[in-house]
Each structure stands twice: as C-alpha cells, then as structure tokens.
LOGUTI-907616 format. One record per residue: chain; x, y, z of N, C-alpha, C in turn; residue in one letter. Coordinates in Angstrom, 2 decimals, padded with zeros to 5 digits. Layout:
N
> chaine/nu/nv/nw/cau/cav/caw/cu/cv/cw/residu
> A/X/Y/Z/X/Y/Z/X/Y/Z/a
...
END
This chain:
101
> chaine/nu/nv/nw/cau/cav/caw/cu/cv/cw/residu
> A/023.10/024.08/101.84/023.79/024.89/102.82/024.06/026.27/102.23/m
> A/023.73/027.28/102.97/023.91/028.66/102.52/025.34/029.12/102.72/t
> A/025.92/029.69/101.68/027.26/030.28/101.75/027.13/031.70/102.30/t
> A/028.06/032.12/103.13/028.11/033.50/103.60/029.37/034.13/103.03/r
> A/029.20/035.06/102.09/030.35/035.74/101.48/030.96/036.72/102.47/f
> A/032.23/037.08/102.24/032.88/038.11/103.05/032.10/039.40/102.94/d
> A/032.19/040.22/103.97/031.50/041.50/103.99/032.02/042.41/102.88/t
> A/031.10/043.09/102.22/031.41/044.02/101.14/031.12/045.43/101.62/k
> A/032.03/046.36/101.38/031.82/047.78/101.65/030.92/048.35/100.54/d
> A/030.03/049.30/100.85/029.17/049.87/099.80/029.94/050.50/098.64/p
> A/031.18/050.92/098.88/031.96/051.55/097.82/032.75/050.56/096.97/d
> A/032.71/049.26/097.31/033.45/048.25/096.57/032.63/047.67/095.43/e
> A/033.32/047.22/094.41/032.76/046.34/093.38/033.47/045.00/093.58/d
> A/032.69/043.92/093.66/033.28/042.60/093.88/032.70/041.59/092.90/i
> A/033.38/040.45/092.80/032.86/039.33/092.02/032.57/038.19/092.99/t
> A/031.34/037.70/092.97/030.94/036.55/093.79/030.97/035.31/092.91/a
> A/031.35/034.20/093.51/031.51/032.94/092.78/030.55/031.89/093.33/e
> A/029.78/031.29/092.44/028.88/030.20/092.80/029.45/028.94/092.14/f
> A/029.89/027.99/092.96/030.66/026.85/092.48/029.77/025.61/092.28/d
> A/029.56/025.24/091.03/028.75/024.08/090.67/029.61/022.85/090.38/f
> A/030.87/022.85/090.79/031.82/021.78/090.46/031.27/020.39/090.77/t
> A/030.64/020.22/091.93/030.14/018.91/092.32/028.90/018.48/091.53/d
> A/028.34/019.43/090.75/027.09/019.15/090.05/027.26/019.01/088.54/l
> A/028.27/019.67/087.98/028.49/019.62/086.54/028.77/021.00/085.97/g
> A/028.69/021.11/084.66/028.96/022.37/083.96/027.65/023.15/083.81/i
> A/027.56/024.34/084.39/026.32/025.11/084.34/026.13/025.84/083.02/p
> A/024.87/026.11/082.71/024.52/026.98/081.58/023.30/027.80/081.98/s
> A/023.05/028.87/081.26/021.89/029.75/081.46/021.69/030.15/082.92/a
> A/022.73/030.71/083.57/022.57/031.08/084.97/021.64/032.27/085.17/p
> A/020.93/032.25/086.28/020.09/033.36/086.70/020.33/033.59/088.19/e
> A/020.42/034.85/088.59/020.65/035.17/090.00/019.54/036.09/090.48/i
> A/018.87/035.65/091.54/017.84/036.45/092.19/018.45/037.12/093.42/e
> A/018.00/038.34/093.70/018.52/039.10/094.83/017.36/039.59/095.68/i
> A/017.45/039.38/096.99/016.43/039.87/097.91/017.12/040.35/099.19/e
> A/016.41/041.14/099.97/016.93/041.60/101.25/016.54/040.59/102.32/v
> A/017.53/040.11/103.09/017.24/039.19/104.18/017.33/039.88/105.53/t
> A/018.01/041.03/105.58/018.12/041.81/106.81/018.34/043.27/106.43/e
> A/017.62/044.18/107.08/017.75/045.60/106.77/016.70/046.02/105.75/g
> A/016.94/047.20/105.15/015.98/047.76/104.20/016.70/048.27/102.96/v
> A/016.27/047.81/101.81/016.72/048.30/100.51/015.56/048.09/099.55/d
> A/014.96/049.17/099.10/013.78/049.09/098.22/014.12/048.55/096.84/a
> A/015.40/048.61/096.44/015.81/048.16/095.11/017.03/047.23/095.22/t
> A/016.86/046.05/095.82/018.02/045.17/096.01/018.68/044.73/094.71/p
> A/017.92/044.66/093.61/018.49/044.25/092.32/019.54/045.24/091.82/e
> A/019.54/046.46/092.37/020.49/047.48/091.91/021.94/047.17/092.28/s
> A/022.18/046.16/093.13/023.57/045.81/093.45/024.20/044.95/092.35/i
> A/023.38/044.43/091.45/023.90/043.61/090.35/024.66/044.50/089.37/r
> A/025.83/044.06/088.96/026.66/044.80/088.01/026.85/043.90/086.78/l
> A/026.00/044.07/085.77/026.10/043.25/084.57/025.42/041.90/084.74/g
> A/025.69/041.02/083.81/025.08/039.69/083.78/026.06/038.66/084.33/s
> A/025.54/037.53/084.82/026.44/036.48/085.29/027.21/035.87/084.12/p
> A/028.41/035.38/084.43/029.22/034.70/083.42/029.60/033.32/083.97/s
> A/030.03/032.46/083.06/030.42/031.10/083.44/031.90/030.92/083.11/i
> A/032.64/030.41/084.10/034.04/030.06/083.91/034.19/028.63/084.42/v
> A/034.31/027.69/083.49/034.37/026.28/083.87/033.07/025.85/084.52/g
> A/033.15/025.42/085.77/031.96/024.98/086.49/031.46/026.02/087.49/s
> A/031.93/027.26/087.33/031.55/028.33/088.27/030.77/029.43/087.57/k
> A/029.79/029.96/088.29/029.05/031.13/087.82/029.58/032.33/088.59/v
> A/029.97/033.37/087.85/030.51/034.59/088.46/029.54/035.74/088.24/l
> A/029.34/036.53/089.30/028.48/037.70/089.21/029.15/038.88/089.90/q
> A/029.18/040.02/089.23/029.73/041.25/089.82/028.64/041.96/090.61/r
> A/029.03/042.55/091.75/028.13/043.33/092.59/028.75/044.67/092.92/f
> A/027.91/045.70/093.03/028.35/047.06/093.32/027.39/047.67/094.34/t
> A/027.86/048.69/095.05/026.99/049.44/095.94/026.42/048.62/097.07/g
> A/025.13/048.79/097.30/024.48/048.18/098.44/024.35/049.20/099.56/g
> A/023.52/048.90/100.51/023.27/049.82/101.62/023.91/049.27/102.88/i
> A/024.63/050.14/103.60/025.29/049.77/104.84/024.29/049.15/105.80/d
> A/024.62/047.97/106.33/023.77/047.30/107.29/022.79/046.31/106.69/g
> A/022.75/046.22/105.39/021.81/045.30/104.72/022.52/043.99/104.40/v
> A/021.79/042.89/104.56/022.27/041.59/104.09/021.39/041.18/102.91/e
> A/022.05/040.83/101.82/021.36/040.46/100.58/021.38/038.94/100.44/y
> A/020.22/038.37/100.16/020.12/036.96/099.86/020.27/036.76/098.36/g
> A/021.16/035.89/097.97/021.44/035.63/096.55/021.06/034.19/096.25/l
> A/020.32/033.98/095.15/019.91/032.65/094.72/020.37/032.47/093.28/r
> A/021.33/031.57/093.08/021.89/031.33/091.75/021.38/029.99/091.24/c
> A/020.63/030.05/090.14/020.15/028.86/089.45/020.93/028.72/088.15/f
> A/021.16/027.47/087.74/021.80/027.21/086.44/021.32/025.87/085.93/a
> A/021.29/025.73/084.63/020.93/024.45/084.02/022.15/023.53/084.03/n
> A/021.93/022.29/084.47/022.96/021.26/084.39/022.23/020.00/083.92/i
> A/022.41/019.70/082.64/021.64/018.61/082.05/020.16/018.96/082.11/g
> A/019.34/018.05/082.64/017.91/018.33/082.76/017.54/018.90/084.13/s
> A/018.55/019.15/084.96/018.32/019.71/086.30/018.54/021.22/086.32/d
> A/017.99/021.87/087.33/018.17/023.32/087.55/018.46/023.53/089.04/r
> A/019.69/023.18/089.48/020.01/023.29/090.90/020.18/024.75/091.34/p
> A/020.12/024.94/092.65/020.22/026.25/093.29/021.42/026.27/094.23/l
> A/022.18/027.34/094.17/023.19/027.65/095.19/022.78/029.00/095.77/i
> A/022.61/029.04/097.10/022.20/030.29/097.73/023.32/030.83/098.61/d
> A/023.28/032.14/098.83/024.34/032.80/099.60/023.80/034.08/100.24/a
> A/024.53/034.55/101.23/024.26/035.83/101.88/025.44/036.75/101.59/i
> A/025.15/037.98/101.18/026.18/039.00/100.96/025.91/040.16/101.94/l
> A/026.68/040.24/103.04/026.51/041.34/103.99/027.24/042.60/103.50/p
> A/026.60/043.74/103.64/027.22/045.01/103.26/027.40/045.85/104.52/v
> A/028.63/046.23/104.80/028.96/047.04/105.97/030.03/048.05/105.57/r
> A/029.81/049.31/105.92/030.82/050.33/105.65/032.00/050.11/106.58/r
> A/033.19/050.08/106.00/034.41/049.92/106.80/034.87/051.30/107.26/r
> A/035.48/051.35/108.45/035.93/052.66/108.94/037.03/053.23/108.05/p
> A/037.02/054.52/107.95/038.04/055.22/107.17/038.54/056.42/107.94/g
> A/039.35/057.25/107.33/039.87/058.42/108.03/038.73/059.38/108.40/p
> A/038.91/060.04/109.51/037.92/061.03/109.96/037.91/062.21/108.99/a
> A/036.72/062.79/108.73/036.64/063.95/107.85/037.45/065.11/108.40/p
> A/038.06/065.87/107.50/038.88/067.02/107.92/038.03/068.21/108.28/a
END
C-alpha cells in the first residue's frame, strides 16, 4: 500500500519517515525518487543528505521540489535476508502567502 505524505511547500525542508516496524530492524537503506505527476528533470535534487535509521524507521530529509509535482519515493532496506520496499508519494504545492507589495 502506497503512503501519501502531507503536502510539502517548495520552500520547506522536511523529514519523511518510512516505518519498517512490522518487518524488523532495517539496514543499508536506499531511496529512489521519480516523478509520478508533473515535470521535474532532476527529481533526485529534492534529496537532502543520506537516509538515516532510528530504531525500525528510515528517515530521509527532502528540500525544494517543483510546485505541482508529485514525487514517487521507493525506500528499500535490508532486513535479514530480505530487501522489502515501502513506497510513498510526496506532493509539492506552493502554499499561499502575503501578496507582493
């Protein structure tokens, strides 16, 4: 089942969480990024650093993104001899702000 993260503004930096609790303790996480809706020639540029592991969760920081684009995220991690996948959608939408002066 695909997780849909809360909408991210292009100016925000956020941390996304991939929860492997039901599967075990992850190691060697890898996250793939692709565009599922809209256009972004460099979708990997939303990644901010490398994924980290906290307990049974893989955390990844994201920055930027293009307004109107939905990014498909695929998080793989080793758990014993298995390499399960958790997938998610990260929608990017600019939130309204004050009108320019």
